[in-house]
C-alpha positions as CSV (number, residue, x, y, z in Angstrom):
1,M,81.6,141.9,126.7
2,S,80.2,141.7,123.0
3,R,80.2,137.9,121.6
4,S,81.6,136.4,118.5
5,P,79.5,136.3,115.5
6,R,78.0,133.3,114.9
7,A,78.4,130.9,111.6
8,P,75.7,131.3,108.9
9,G,73.0,129.3,109.5
10,A,73.8,129.5,113.3
11,R,70.9,128.9,115.9
12,S,70.3,132.3,118.0
13,P,71.9,132.3,121.9
14,A,68.6,131.2,123.1
15,E,68.2,128.3,120.9
16,G,71.9,127.2,121.7
17,R,71.3,127.3,125.5
18,G,69.8,123.9,125.2
19,G,69.9,120.6,123.1
20,A,73.3,119.2,122.8
21,A,72.0,115.4,123.2
22,A,69.3,116.3,120.5
23,F,71.5,117.8,118.1
24,I,74.5,115.3,118.5
25,A,71.3,112.6,117.9
26,R,70.4,114.3,114.6
27,K,74.3,114.6,113.8
28,A,74.6,111.0,114.3
29,K,71.5,109.7,112.4
30,A,72.4,112.0,109.4
31,L,76.1,110.4,109.4
32,D,74.4,106.6,109.9
33,A,72.1,107.4,106.6
34,S,75.5,108.3,104.7
35,L,77.3,105.6,105.9
36,A,74.6,102.8,104.6
37,K,74.9,104.9,101.0
38,A,78.6,104.4,101.4
39,I,78.2,100.8,102.2
40,R,76.0,100.2,99.0
41,R,78.4,101.7,96.5
42,V,81.4,99.4,98.1
43,M,79.3,96.2,97.8
44,T,78.7,97.4,94.6
45,N,82.1,98.4,93.3
46,A,80.6,101.7,92.3
47,D,83.3,103.6,92.3
48,G,87.0,104.2,93.2
49,E,86.1,106.7,96.2
50,A,83.3,104.3,97.7
51,L,85.4,102.7,100.3
52,H,87.4,105.9,101.2
53,D,83.8,107.4,101.8
54,M,82.5,104.7,104.0
55,R,85.7,105.0,105.7
56,V,85.1,108.9,106.7
57,A,81.4,108.0,107.6
58,I,82.6,105.6,110.3
59,R,85.4,107.8,111.5
60,R,82.4,110.9,111.5
61,L,80.4,108.5,113.6
62,R,83.5,107.5,115.8
63,T,84.3,111.0,116.8
64,V,80.4,112.1,117.3
65,L,80.3,109.1,119.7
66,R,83.4,109.8,121.6
67,L,82.0,113.5,122.0
68,A,78.7,112.1,123.4
69,R,80.1,110.5,126.3
70,P,79.5,113.2,128.2
71,I,76.2,113.1,127.7
72,Y,75.1,109.4,126.7
73,G,77.3,107.7,129.6
74,S,81.2,106.6,128.6
75,Y,80.1,103.0,129.1
76,R,77.4,102.9,126.1
77,T,78.8,105.0,123.6
78,S,82.3,103.7,123.9
79,A,80.4,100.2,123.5
80,V,79.1,101.3,120.2
81,R,82.1,103.0,118.8
82,R,84.3,99.7,119.6
83,A,81.8,98.0,117.1
84,F,82.7,100.7,114.1
85,T,86.1,100.3,115.1
86,V,86.1,96.9,114.6
87,V,85.2,97.2,111.2
88,Q,87.2,100.6,110.3
89,S,90.1,98.3,111.1
90,K,89.3,95.5,109.0
91,T,88.9,97.7,105.9
92,G,92.4,99.3,106.6
93,D,94.8,96.8,105.1
94,L,92.6,97.4,101.7
95,R,92.4,101.3,101.7
96,D,96.3,101.3,102.7
97,E,96.7,99.3,99.5
98,E,94.9,102.2,97.6
99,A,96.6,104.8,98.9
100,L,100.3,102.5,98.3
101,A,99.3,102.4,94.4
102,E,98.3,105.9,94.9
103,T,101.6,107.2,96.1
104,F,103.4,104.9,93.0
105,D,101.6,106.4,90.6
106,G,102.8,109.7,91.4
107,L,106.1,108.1,90.5
108,S,107.8,108.8,86.9
109,L,109.6,105.4,87.3
110,D,110.2,103.3,83.8
111,D,111.8,100.0,85.6
112,P,110.3,96.4,84.6
113,A,111.1,94.3,87.9
114,F,109.3,97.6,89.7
115,T,106.2,97.5,87.3
116,E,106.1,93.5,87.4
117,W,106.2,94.1,91.6
118,R,103.2,96.4,91.2
119,A,101.1,94.2,89.4
120,R,101.3,91.8,92.2
121,R,100.7,94.2,94.6
122,K,97.4,94.7,92.3
123,G,96.3,91.1,92.7
124,R,96.9,91.5,96.6
125,E,94.1,94.9,96.4
126,K,91.8,92.7,94.7
127,R,92.1,89.8,97.2
128,L,91.4,92.4,99.9
129,R,88.4,94.2,98.2
130,A,86.9,90.6,97.6
131,A,87.2,89.9,101.8
132,V,85.9,93.6,102.3
133,T,83.0,93.2,100.4
134,S,82.4,89.9,101.7
135,R,82.6,91.0,105.5
136,L,80.1,93.8,104.5
137,R,77.4,91.3,102.6
138,A,77.9,89.4,106.2
139,G,76.9,91.9,107.9
140,D,79.8,93.0,109.6
141,L,78.3,96.9,110.0
142,T,74.8,95.4,111.3
143,L,75.6,95.4,114.6
144,A,77.2,98.5,114.8
145,R,74.7,100.5,113.2
146,R,71.8,98.5,115.1
147,L,73.6,99.7,118.6
148,L,73.9,103.3,117.5
149,R,70.2,103.3,116.8
150,A,69.5,101.3,120.1
151,L,72.0,104.1,121.9
152,L,70.1,107.1,120.1
153,L,66.7,105.7,121.7
154,L,67.6,105.7,124.9
155,P,66.6,108.8,127.1
156,V,69.1,110.9,127.8
157,R,69.4,112.0,132.0
158,P,68.4,115.7,132.0
159,S,71.6,116.5,134.2
160,R,73.6,115.4,131.5
161,D,72.4,117.4,129.0
162,T,74.3,121.1,128.1
163,A,73.7,123.9,126.4
164,L,74.6,123.2,122.8
165,D,76.5,126.4,122.2
166,R,78.7,126.0,125.4
167,F,79.3,122.5,124.8
168,A,80.4,123.1,121.0
169,R,83.0,125.6,122.1
170,R,84.0,123.8,124.5
171,T,84.5,120.8,122.3
172,V,86.3,122.7,119.3
173,N,88.7,124.3,121.9
174,R,90.0,121.9,123.2
175,S,90.7,120.3,119.7
176,R,92.6,123.5,118.6
177,K,94.5,123.4,122.2
178,R,95.8,119.3,121.1
179,V,96.6,121.0,117.8
180,D,98.8,123.8,119.0
181,A,100.3,121.6,121.9
182,M,101.9,119.4,118.7
183,R,102.5,122.4,116.2
184,D,106.5,122.5,116.3
185,V,106.9,118.8,115.6
186,P,109.6,118.8,113.1
187,T,108.6,117.2,109.6
188,S,111.5,114.2,110.4
189,D,109.9,113.0,113.0
190,V,107.4,110.0,111.3
191,E,105.5,109.1,114.5
192,Q,104.8,112.4,115.7
193,M,103.6,113.8,112.4
194,H,101.5,110.7,112.1
195,R,100.0,111.7,115.6
196,L,99.5,115.5,114.4
197,R,97.7,114.4,111.2
198,I,95.2,112.4,113.9
199,R,94.8,115.7,116.0
200,Y,93.9,118.1,112.8
201,K,91.4,115.6,111.4
202,E,90.0,115.5,115.2
203,L,89.6,119.5,115.1
204,R,88.4,119.2,111.5
205,Y,85.5,117.2,112.1
206,S,84.6,118.6,115.6
207,A,84.4,122.2,113.7
208,E,82.3,120.7,110.9
209,I,80.0,119.1,113.2
210,F,79.1,121.9,115.6
211,A,79.5,124.6,112.6
212,E,76.0,125.9,113.0
213,A,76.5,125.9,116.9
214,L,79.8,127.8,116.9
215,P,80.5,131.4,116.7
216,L,82.4,132.2,113.7
217,D,86.3,132.2,114.6
218,L,85.8,128.7,115.8
219,A,83.2,127.4,112.8
220,A,86.4,128.7,110.5
221,L,88.9,126.8,111.8
222,A,87.5,123.6,109.5
223,P,89.1,124.6,106.4
224,P,92.7,125.1,107.5
225,A,92.5,121.9,109.7
226,A,91.2,120.0,106.2
227,R,93.8,121.6,104.2
228,F,97.1,120.3,107.1
229,Q,95.4,117.0,107.5
230,K,95.8,116.8,104.0
231,R,99.3,118.1,104.1
232,L,100.4,115.4,106.5
233,G,98.5,112.6,105.0
234,D,100.3,113.0,102.1
235,I,103.3,113.0,103.9
236,H,102.1,110.1,105.7
237,D,101.0,108.3,102.6
238,I,105.0,108.4,101.6
239,D,106.2,107.1,105.1
240,T,104.2,104.0,104.6
241,A,105.1,103.3,101.2
242,L,109.0,104.0,102.1
243,D,108.0,101.4,105.2
244,A,106.6,98.9,102.5
245,L,109.5,99.3,100.5
246,S,111.8,98.5,102.9
247,R,110.1,95.0,103.5
248,A,109.5,94.3,99.8
249,R,111.0,91.0,98.5
250,G,111.5,90.4,95.0
251,L,112.7,93.6,94.1
252,P,116.4,94.4,92.9
253,P,118.6,96.5,95.0
254,E,119.1,99.0,92.5
255,T,115.3,99.2,91.6
256,S,114.5,99.7,95.2
257,A,117.2,102.5,95.7
258,R,115.6,104.2,93.0
259,V,112.2,103.8,94.3
260,A,113.1,104.7,97.5
261,A,115.4,108.2,96.3
262,G,112.0,108.8,94.3
263,L,110.0,109.0,97.2
264,V,112.6,110.9,99.3
265,E,112.3,113.6,96.9
266,V,108.4,113.2,96.7
267,R,108.5,113.7,100.4
268,A,110.9,116.5,101.1
269,R,108.4,118.6,98.4
270,K,105.7,117.8,100.4
271,A,107.4,118.9,104.1
272,K,108.1,122.1,101.9
273,K,104.5,122.5,101.2
274,Y,103.5,122.1,104.6
275,L,106.0,124.4,106.5
276,D,105.2,126.8,103.7
277,D,101.4,126.8,104.7
278,M,101.9,127.0,108.5
279,A,104.3,130.2,108.0
280,P,102.9,131.8,104.7
281,T,104.4,135.4,105.7
282,R,107.8,134.4,106.5
283,S,110.9,133.2,104.3
284,V,111.5,130.0,102.8
285,A,114.8,130.2,105.0
286,E,112.9,130.9,108.5
287,V,110.6,128.2,107.9
288,S,112.8,125.5,105.9
289,E,114.4,122.8,108.2
290,P,117.7,121.8,106.9
291,V,117.6,119.7,103.8
292,E,119.0,116.5,105.4
293,S,116.2,116.3,107.9
294,V,113.3,117.6,105.6
295,Q,114.1,114.9,103.2
296,R,115.1,111.9,105.7
297,P,112.6,110.7,108.3
298,R,114.1,111.1,111.7
299,Q,112.4,107.9,113.0
300,A,113.4,104.6,111.2
301,V,110.8,103.5,108.4
302,G,109.1,100.6,109.7
303,S,107.9,102.7,112.7
304,V,105.3,100.9,114.8
305,A,103.5,103.9,114.1
306,L,102.5,103.1,110.5
307,R,100.4,99.9,109.7
308,K,102.2,96.9,108.5
309,I,101.7,96.3,105.0
310,S,102.4,92.6,103.7
311,T,105.2,92.0,101.3
312,F,105.8,90.3,98.3
């Protein structure tokens, strides 16, 4: 039985039969270097993408650590992963505030009350940014990065190491199955759509991390996974904005209703775009849900699946 062609730059089959531990260590070190650069950009407020890039680097490191559990041991990798998770959670409020501002920027709404409310939220964003910068200067990520370096210095038990090509295929196929199990989730289900987005993210990261060790068919999963992650992320941002709006203080009811209507309309368009991508060869009538279910999330806004955003 012939094997699938390998991705460009992939190792030969002989090289793929060993070194999963060494491969993971190399990837983790590269991600740590990227994280260090992103931290400096956040602390100097160098650009608007600095926080996003720092969070992405942390997420990718956490993914590598999760995948490394069978090789480095669950206890050790989980301890390092938790250290990064603590920092990731502390930056979540600021990232949510940034995403909220971007979502509202997409609405063409000329309303003085809405403009004033957004100005107050801008002040909150500045305070959150100052708090994150302060925590970074205090060394919040220092411990996590030291633990990572210590983990990578420890020898790996030979019996735990495995063939890189087999480990990579098994990892990506597992992520693909997790996505496939949720592909039929309706766009009206806020919580399940959020979970599906996370699974697409895991598939994307797995395929990207192991790209050079994968056959072409599995390495090719990364771009579509990234596209669907983006589509679902856009929808999630709308759901989060609706959640924030539902708890907003200081907005006249008529203004709140106008903003909500605009968000629901945008959500319907983004949901349709996602559905069209899911079934590009089928007609709109076949892939589209009823207008009511696409436009109105099945789960009430304010779900525990959504991060709670402070209100004004």
